[in-house]
C-alpha positions, 0 to 999 in steps of 0.5 A, a space after each residue: 525195972 531190975 530183976 523183972 523176968 521179961 521173958 514171962 511178960 513177952 510170953 504174955 504178949 505172944 499169947 495175946 497176939 496169937 489169941 486176939 481177934 483179927 482185923 477186917 483183913 482176916 490176916 492170920 485168922 486162926 480163931 476157931 482153928 486152934 484151942 489157944 496158945 500154951 507156953 512149954 507144953 499143951 495140957 493133955 485136956 486141951 483139944 488139938 490143934 493148939 499152939 505151943 511156944 517155948 523160949 529157946 535163947 534169951 539174951 540181955 543186951 547191955 550198955 557199954 558204959 554200965 555192963 549191969 544196965 539192961 537196955 533190951 532183951 532178945 528172946 528167941 521162941 519156937 512157936 508151932 501149931 500142933 495137931 494129932 495125926 501124920 497128915 500135913 495138909 490140914 496144918 498148913 493153913 493154920 501154920 501160915 495164919 500163925 506166921 501172919 500173926 507174928 512175923 514183922 509185928 510189934 506191940 506191948 503189954 502193961 509192962 513191956 514193949 515188943 519192938 520187933 517179932 520176926 521169923 528167923 527160920 521155919 520149923 517142922 516136926 513129926 513126933 510119935 508119942 508114948 502111946 504111938 499117936 503121931 503129932 505134927 508140929 509146924 511153925 518157926 523160930 521167932 525172935 522178939 526184941 523187947 524192953 521194959 516200960 
């Protein structure tokens, strides 16, 4: 499947993983706690808290015999929950649930297999918007290893 933008398809998997219903154990239960998952930016009309993710470092893994052959793609994503305000305590359980949803998971879409998703490191940021409003971010840098079907 030459030419496929695998990062778009893995982004689709991330959204489905984050927004899907939880199982009976309720691990990673963030439904009702966030308004959805958004790539790159959270639209201004979306209520917070919400999940934002964006691609940090894409890397194709190529074959030794044929350097043009893509075997799989390693994609590093910054995935965070964003809420308005300076307080950290309301964000902690949501960020923990997000990590349970993503760390040490795998899955697929109609076009890709995600063989692995692991957290490489935690991430936290307090941002001040142009209007003076504070936004708290908490989550992590996650690595996915994916291949096209």
